[in-house]
C-alpha positions as YAML, in Angstrom:
chain: A
units: angstrom
residues:
- id: 1
  name: MET
  ca: [-0.85, 28.23, 10.80]
- id: 2
  name: ASN
  ca: [-3.78, 29.20, 9.20]
- id: 3
  name: ARG
  ca: [-5.89, 26.32, 7.76]
- id: 4
  name: GLY
  ca: [-6.64, 27.40, 4.57]
- id: 5
  name: VAL
  ca: [-3.10, 28.95, 3.94]
- id: 6
  name: TYR
  ca: [-1.84, 24.95, 4.47]
- id: 7
  name: SER
  ca: [-4.83, 23.69, 2.64]
- id: 8
  name: ALA
  ca: [-3.08, 25.88, -0.37]
- id: 9
  name: ALA
  ca: [0.65, 25.24, 0.28]
- id: 10
  name: THR
  ca: [-0.16, 21.09, 0.38]
- id: 11
  name: ALA
  ca: [-1.98, 21.85, -2.92]
- id: 12
  name: MET
  ca: [0.94, 23.84, -4.51]
- id: 13
  name: ALA
  ca: [3.35, 21.17, -3.28]
- id: 14
  name: THR
  ca: [1.32, 18.49, -4.92]
- id: 15
  name: ALA
  ca: [1.02, 20.15, -8.22]
- id: 16
  name: GLN
  ca: [4.35, 20.61, -8.33]
- id: 17
  name: GLN
  ca: [5.04, 16.84, -7.60]
- id: 18
  name: TRP
  ca: [2.74, 16.23, -10.27]
- id: 19
  name: LEU
  ca: [4.16, 18.46, -12.65]
- id: 20
  name: ASP
  ca: [7.35, 16.56, -12.18]
- id: 21
  name: VAL
  ca: [6.14, 13.67, -13.46]
- id: 22
  name: VAL
  ca: [4.08, 14.97, -16.33]
- id: 23
  name: ALA
  ca: [7.12, 16.47, -17.57]
- id: 24
  name: ASN
  ca: [8.94, 13.62, -17.32]
- id: 25
  name: ASN
  ca: [6.27, 11.85, -19.53]
- id: 26
  name: LEU
  ca: [6.73, 14.54, -22.10]
- id: 27
  name: ALA
  ca: [10.31, 14.10, -22.46]
- id: 28
  name: ASN
  ca: [10.01, 10.48, -23.25]
- id: 29
  name: ALA
  ca: [7.15, 10.69, -25.17]
- id: 30
  name: SER
  ca: [9.53, 9.62, -28.47]
- id: 31
  name: THR
  ca: [11.24, 7.34, -26.10]
- id: 32
  name: THR
  ca: [11.25, 3.20, -27.39]
- id: 33
  name: GLY
  ca: [9.69, 1.08, -24.82]
- id: 34
  name: PHE
  ca: [8.91, 3.79, -22.28]
- id: 35
  name: LYS
  ca: [6.13, 3.53, -19.84]
- id: 36
  name: ARG
  ca: [3.99, 6.75, -18.69]
- id: 37
  name: ASP
  ca: [4.14, 7.41, -14.52]
- id: 38
  name: GLY
  ca: [1.35, 8.68, -12.79]
- id: 39
  name: LEU
  ca: [0.28, 9.20, -9.28]
- id: 40
  name: THR
  ca: [-2.33, 8.21, -6.57]
- id: 41
  name: PHE
  ca: [-3.60, 10.67, -3.89]
- id: 42
  name: ASN
  ca: [-4.60, 10.78, -0.20]
- id: 43
  name: ASP
  ca: [-5.95, 13.44, 2.15]
- id: 44
  name: GLY
  ca: [-3.63, 15.48, 4.38]
- id: 45
  name: LEU
  ca: [-3.99, 15.62, 7.68]
- id: 46
  name: VAL
  ca: [-7.37, 14.36, 8.67]
- id: 47
  name: ARG
  ca: [-8.98, 14.69, 11.55]
- id: 48
  name: GLN
  ca: [-12.06, 14.05, 13.41]
- id: 49
  name: MET
  ca: [-14.26, 16.85, 13.86]
- id: 50
  name: ALA
  ca: [-16.78, 16.84, 17.25]
- id: 51
  name: ALA
  ca: [-18.73, 19.12, 18.96]
- id: 52
  name: ALA
  ca: [-18.52, 21.10, 22.70]
- id: 53
  name: GLY
  ca: [-14.91, 21.59, 22.06]
- id: 54
  name: GLY
  ca: [-13.52, 18.40, 20.57]
- id: 55
  name: THR
  ca: [-15.68, 16.65, 23.59]
- id: 56
  name: GLY
  ca: [-18.83, 16.18, 22.38]
- id: 57
  name: PRO
  ca: [-20.90, 14.14, 19.42]
- id: 58
  name: ASN
  ca: [-18.45, 13.36, 16.13]
- id: 59
  name: LEU
  ca: [-19.33, 15.94, 13.96]
- id: 60
  name: GLY
  ca: [-17.35, 14.45, 11.12]
- id: 61
  name: SER
  ca: [-13.98, 14.47, 9.53]
- id: 62
  name: ILE
  ca: [-12.00, 17.82, 7.21]
- id: 63
  name: GLY
  ca: [-9.17, 17.69, 5.49]
- id: 64
  name: SER
  ca: [-5.85, 19.64, 4.70]
- id: 65
  name: GLY
  ca: [-5.53, 18.58, 1.04]
- id: 66
  name: SER
  ca: [-4.24, 16.15, -1.11]
- id: 67
  name: VAL
  ca: [-1.24, 14.77, -0.63]
- id: 68
  name: VAL
  ca: [1.17, 12.36, -3.10]
- id: 69
  name: LYS
  ca: [0.64, 8.20, -1.65]
- id: 70
  name: ASP
  ca: [2.78, 7.12, -4.42]
- id: 71
  name: VAL
  ca: [3.96, 7.14, -7.90]
- id: 72
  name: TYR
  ca: [2.64, 4.29, -10.13]
- id: 73
  name: THR
  ca: [3.62, 2.99, -13.59]
- id: 74
  name: ASP
  ca: [1.23, 2.63, -16.45]
- id: 75
  name: ASP
  ca: [2.14, -0.95, -17.84]
- id: 76
  name: SER
  ca: [-0.43, -0.66, -21.24]
- id: 77
  name: PRO
  ca: [1.56, -1.42, -24.09]
- id: 78
  name: GLY
  ca: [2.62, 1.29, -26.82]
- id: 79
  name: VAL
  ca: [2.56, 0.85, -30.70]
- id: 80
  name: ILE
  ca: [4.78, -1.46, -32.31]
- id: 81
  name: THR
  ca: [5.59, -0.72, -35.48]
- id: 82
  name: ALA
  ca: [8.00, -2.51, -37.94]
- id: 83
  name: THR
  ca: [11.48, -1.51, -38.59]
- id: 84
  name: GLY
  ca: [13.17, -4.21, -40.75]
- id: 85
  name: ASN
  ca: [16.13, -4.29, -38.28]
- id: 86
  name: ALA
  ca: [16.91, -7.61, -37.86]
- id: 87
  name: LEU
  ca: [18.02, -7.48, -34.06]
- id: 88
  name: ASP
  ca: [14.77, -5.11, -33.14]
- id: 89
  name: VAL
  ca: [11.95, -6.84, -30.97]
- id: 90
  name: ALA
  ca: [9.48, -5.69, -29.27]
- id: 91
  name: ILE
  ca: [7.21, -7.42, -26.36]
- id: 92
  name: ARG
  ca: [3.78, -8.09, -27.18]
- id: 93
  name: THR
  ca: [2.41, -8.40, -23.83]
- id: 94
  name: PRO
  ca: [1.86, -5.54, -21.39]
- id: 95
  name: HIS
  ca: [4.57, -6.84, -18.93]
- id: 96
  name: GLY
  ca: [7.90, -8.42, -19.17]
- id: 97
  name: ALA
  ca: [11.62, -6.53, -20.13]
- id: 98
  name: PHE
  ca: [14.92, -7.63, -21.58]
- id: 99
  name: ALA
  ca: [17.97, -7.47, -19.10]
- id: 100
  name: MET
  ca: [21.02, -5.72, -19.36]
- id: 101
  name: GLN
  ca: [24.70, -5.89, -17.77]
- id: 102
  name: THR
  ca: [25.28, -2.91, -16.93]
- id: 103
  name: ALA
  ca: [28.57, -1.21, -14.55]
- id: 104
  name: GLY
  ca: [25.66, -1.03, -11.94]
- id: 105
  name: GLY
  ca: [24.42, -4.32, -12.22]
- id: 106
  name: VAL
  ca: [21.52, -6.21, -14.18]
- id: 107
  name: ARG
  ca: [19.41, -3.75, -15.46]
- id: 108
  name: PHE
  ca: [15.62, -4.46, -17.27]
- id: 109
  name: THR
  ca: [14.06, -1.93, -20.38]
- id: 110
  name: ARG
  ca: [11.46, -2.87, -22.81]
- id: 111
  name: ASP
  ca: [13.61, -0.59, -25.19]
- id: 112
  name: GLY
  ca: [14.33, -3.70, -28.03]
- id: 113
  name: SER
  ca: [16.38, -1.65, -30.41]
- id: 114
  name: PHE
  ca: [19.67, -3.97, -30.16]
- id: 115
  name: GLN
  ca: [22.66, -4.11, -32.28]
- id: 116
  name: LEU
  ca: [26.04, -6.36, -32.60]
- id: 117
  name: ASP
  ca: [29.38, -5.05, -31.12]
- id: 118
  name: SER
  ca: [32.81, -5.59, -32.26]
- id: 119
  name: GLN
  ca: [32.62, -8.81, -30.40]
- id: 120
  name: ARG
  ca: [29.53, -9.97, -32.05]
- id: 121
  name: ARG
  ca: [27.76, -9.67, -28.80]
- id: 122
  name: ILE
  ca: [24.18, -7.99, -29.10]
- id: 123
  name: VAL
  ca: [23.97, -5.27, -26.88]
- id: 124
  name: ASP
  ca: [21.70, -2.23, -26.61]
- id: 125
  name: LYS
  ca: [22.40, 1.20, -28.22]
- id: 126
  name: SER
  ca: [24.72, 2.24, -25.13]
- id: 127
  name: GLY
  ca: [26.33, -0.90, -25.79]
- id: 128
  name: GLN
  ca: [25.78, -3.10, -22.79]
- id: 129
  name: PRO
  ca: [25.28, -6.60, -23.29]
- id: 130
  name: VAL
  ca: [21.57, -7.73, -23.86]
- id: 131
  name: LEU
  ca: [21.45, -11.13, -21.52]
- id: 132
  name: ASN
  ca: [19.76, -14.48, -22.14]
- id: 133
  name: ARG
  ca: [17.48, -16.45, -19.53]
- id: 134
  name: GLN
  ca: [20.53, -17.61, -17.48]
- id: 135
  name: LEU
  ca: [21.63, -13.50, -17.21]
- id: 136
  name: GLN
  ca: [24.23, -14.44, -19.41]
- id: 137
  name: PRO
  ca: [25.61, -12.12, -22.39]
- id: 138
  name: ILE
  ca: [24.85, -13.49, -26.44]
- id: 139
  name: THR
  ca: [27.64, -13.97, -28.64]
- id: 140
  name: LEU
  ca: [26.94, -14.72, -32.18]
- id: 141
  name: PRO
  ca: [29.04, -16.33, -34.53]
- id: 142
  name: GLN
  ca: [29.68, -15.03, -38.38]
- id: 143
  name: GLY
  ca: [26.54, -15.49, -40.12]
- id: 144
  name: ALA
  ca: [22.92, -14.11, -41.04]
- id: 145
  name: VAL
  ca: [21.00, -13.16, -37.82]
- id: 146
  name: THR
  ca: [17.40, -13.82, -36.93]
- id: 147
  name: VAL
  ca: [15.75, -13.73, -34.11]
- id: 148
  name: ALA
  ca: [11.90, -15.55, -34.10]
- id: 149
  name: GLU
  ca: [8.62, -14.97, -31.29]
- id: 150
  name: ASP
  ca: [10.01, -16.31, -28.94]
- id: 151
  name: GLY
  ca: [13.45, -15.06, -28.29]
- id: 152
  name: SER
  ca: [15.32, -17.50, -30.17]
- id: 153
  name: VAL
  ca: [17.83, -16.22, -32.51]
- id: 154
  name: THR
  ca: [19.33, -17.97, -35.25]
- id: 155
  name: VAL
  ca: [22.39, -18.05, -37.45]
- id: 156
  name: ALA
  ca: [23.15, -19.63, -40.27]
- id: 157
  name: ASP
  ca: [19.63, -22.12, -39.45]
- id: 158
  name: LYS
  ca: [20.85, -22.58, -36.65]
- id: 159
  name: VAL
  ca: [19.62, -21.74, -32.81]
- id: 160
  name: VAL
  ca: [22.38, -20.44, -31.05]
- id: 161
  name: ASP
  ca: [20.87, -18.36, -27.76]
- id: 162
  name: GLN
  ca: [17.64, -16.95, -26.87]
- id: 163
  name: ILE
  ca: [17.17, -13.63, -25.61]
- id: 164
  name: GLY
  ca: [15.93, -13.26, -22.33]
- id: 165
  name: VAL
  ca: [12.60, -11.89, -21.44]
- id: 166
  name: PHE
  ca: [11.57, -11.31, -17.30]
- id: 167
  name: ASP
  ca: [8.56, -10.49, -15.19]
- id: 168
  name: GLY
  ca: [8.68, -9.37, -11.75]
- id: 169
  name: SER
  ca: [8.80, -5.79, -9.82]
- id: 170
  name: PHE
  ca: [10.38, -3.35, -11.32]
- id: 171
  name: SER
  ca: [11.73, -0.17, -10.06]
- id: 172
  name: LYS
  ca: [12.61, 2.84, -12.32]
- id: 173
  name: GLN
  ca: [15.96, 4.00, -11.86]
- id: 174
  name: GLY
  ca: [15.83, 6.45, -14.49]
- id: 175
  name: GLY
  ca: [17.48, 6.30, -18.33]
- id: 176
  name: ASN
  ca: [14.84, 3.99, -19.19]
- id: 177
  name: VAL
  ca: [16.11, 0.91, -17.36]
- id: 178
  name: SER
  ca: [14.89, -0.25, -14.20]
- id: 179
  name: THR
  ca: [16.00, -2.67, -11.03]
- id: 180
  name: SER
  ca: [14.16, -5.78, -9.81]
- id: 181
  name: ALA
  ca: [14.96, -8.04, -7.36]
- id: 182
  name: ASN
  ca: [12.51, -10.69, -7.54]
- id: 183
  name: ALA
  ca: [12.72, -10.83, -12.16]
- id: 184
  name: GLN
  ca: [12.49, -14.41, -13.65]
- id: 185
  name: PRO
  ca: [12.72, -15.18, -16.90]
- id: 186
  name: ILE
  ca: [9.14, -16.14, -18.86]
- id: 187
  name: ASP
  ca: [9.06, -19.22, -19.94]
- id: 188
  name: THR
  ca: [7.18, -18.37, -22.93]
- id: 189
  name: PRO
  ca: [8.10, -14.70, -24.18]
- id: 190
  name: GLN
  ca: [5.66, -13.37, -27.00]
- id: 191
  name: LEU
  ca: [8.37, -10.93, -29.37]
- id: 192
  name: VAL
  ca: [7.67, -9.20, -32.41]
- id: 193
  name: PRO
  ca: [10.86, -9.60, -34.64]
- id: 194
  name: ARG
  ca: [12.26, -6.93, -36.58]
- id: 195
  name: SER
  ca: [9.34, -4.22, -34.81]
- id: 196
  name: LEU
  ca: [10.16, -1.96, -31.99]
- id: 197
  name: GLU
  ca: [7.06, -0.67, -29.09]
- id: 198
  name: ALA
  ca: [6.94, 2.99, -28.99]
- id: 199
  name: SER
  ca: [5.95, 4.70, -25.93]
- id: 200
  name: ASN
  ca: [2.42, 4.71, -23.90]
- id: 201
  name: VAL
  ca: [2.72, 8.30, -23.49]
- id: 202
  name: ASN
  ca: [-0.11, 10.37, -24.99]
- id: 203
  name: ALA
  ca: [1.56, 13.78, -25.61]
- id: 204
  name: ILE
  ca: [-1.84, 15.91, -25.80]
- id: 205
  name: GLU
  ca: [-3.13, 14.29, -22.39]
- id: 206
  name: GLU
  ca: [0.00, 14.93, -20.91]
- id: 207
  name: MET
  ca: [-0.11, 18.74, -22.57]
- id: 208
  name: ILE
  ca: [-3.53, 19.38, -21.05]
- id: 209
  name: ALA
  ca: [-2.33, 18.24, -17.99]
- id: 210
  name: MET
  ca: [0.26, 20.52, -17.82]
- id: 211
  name: ILE
  ca: [-1.80, 23.40, -18.53]
- id: 212
  name: ARG
  ca: [-5.03, 22.08, -15.64]
- id: 213
  name: LEU
  ca: [-1.70, 21.99, -13.08]
- id: 214
  name: ASN
  ca: [-0.05, 25.16, -13.90]
- id: 215
  name: ARG
  ca: [-3.61, 26.70, -13.47]
- id: 216
  name: ALA
  ca: [-4.39, 24.90, -10.29]
- id: 217
  name: PHE
  ca: [-1.20, 26.19, -8.99]
- id: 218
  name: GLU
  ca: [-1.87, 29.37, -9.81]
- id: 219
  name: LEU
  ca: [-4.93, 29.64, -7.96]
- id: 220
  name: ALA
  ca: [-3.08, 27.96, -4.74]
- id: 221
  name: GLN
  ca: [-0.72, 30.66, -4.55]
- id: 222
  name: LYS
  ca: [-3.61, 33.35, -5.42]
- id: 223
  name: SER
  ca: [-5.16, 31.95, -2.46]
- id: 224
  name: VAL
  ca: [-2.16, 31.92, -0.13]
- id: 225
  name: GLN
  ca: [-1.68, 35.95, -0.76]
- id: 226
  name: SER
  ca: [-5.21, 36.32, -0.28]
- id: 227
  name: GLN
  ca: [-5.69, 34.84, 3.45]
- id: 228
  name: ASP
  ca: [-2.21, 36.17, 4.37]
- id: 229
  name: ASP
  ca: [-3.77, 39.94, 3.02]
- id: 230
  name: SER
  ca: [-6.76, 38.61, 5.26]
- id: 231
  name: THR
  ca: [-4.88, 38.18, 7.98]
- id: 232
  name: GLU
  ca: [-2.96, 41.06, 7.65]
- id: 233
  name: ARG
  ca: [-6.05, 43.34, 7.78]
- id: 234
  name: LEU
  ca: [-7.36, 41.11, 10.63]
- id: 235
  name: VAL
  ca: [-4.29, 41.98, 12.74]
- id: 236
  name: SER
  ca: [-3.54, 45.59, 11.45]
- id: 237
  name: SER
  ca: [-7.68, 46.41, 12.65]
- id: 238
  name: LEU
  ca: [-7.33, 44.27, 16.10]
- id: 239
  name: GLN
  ca: [-4.05, 46.78, 16.64]
- id: 240
  name: ASN
  ca: [-6.21, 49.90, 16.21]
- id: 241
  name: ARG
  ca: [-8.72, 48.90, 18.70]
...
């Protein structure tokens, strides 16, 4: 394949993957506790160049465009805003997540907008039980509820349980939740009661990135078309000899 066409096609594929990540960031700009994603890149099909048809002195290397190496998550904290709701809690530190019991197993999130269900269990917005340090649901007796900065839950001036905050290697699963195979409870969590952490997505920066990526995609498309036209003219000229 023509190297120029391959490089342009690689650029288009990379731009599309990047656009998908940026679009997901923008879609979650208002999602509580969401952490933006980014991409890292490598050169695609790097080749070593040598003189004399490859048998002479080394002339250096040449790549065929950038390809996506990995998707990473930016763990920088979002803005914490007071809500006044007794069961709302935000994690002050960049690392850490709450645990919930779901139909698919234990899942983790930074979204601390909790409430009580009909059984007086602390649950998330989807009704999934929030777990303590031992990965057990938290059920509260009747009475006024307060949450301390270490996650301790007090009812009628008596500590009943503690909301678990876990750290480890997290893998996003969609729906603002993650899985982890090695998450462990944090001994001294730092929470902000009656508050929630906003997404750390900067919508303006993501919009600018989307515009730039759209333009890069269009330029790569035009490059492919231009090189295709040049090849067609070359073949035509050779046929007319």
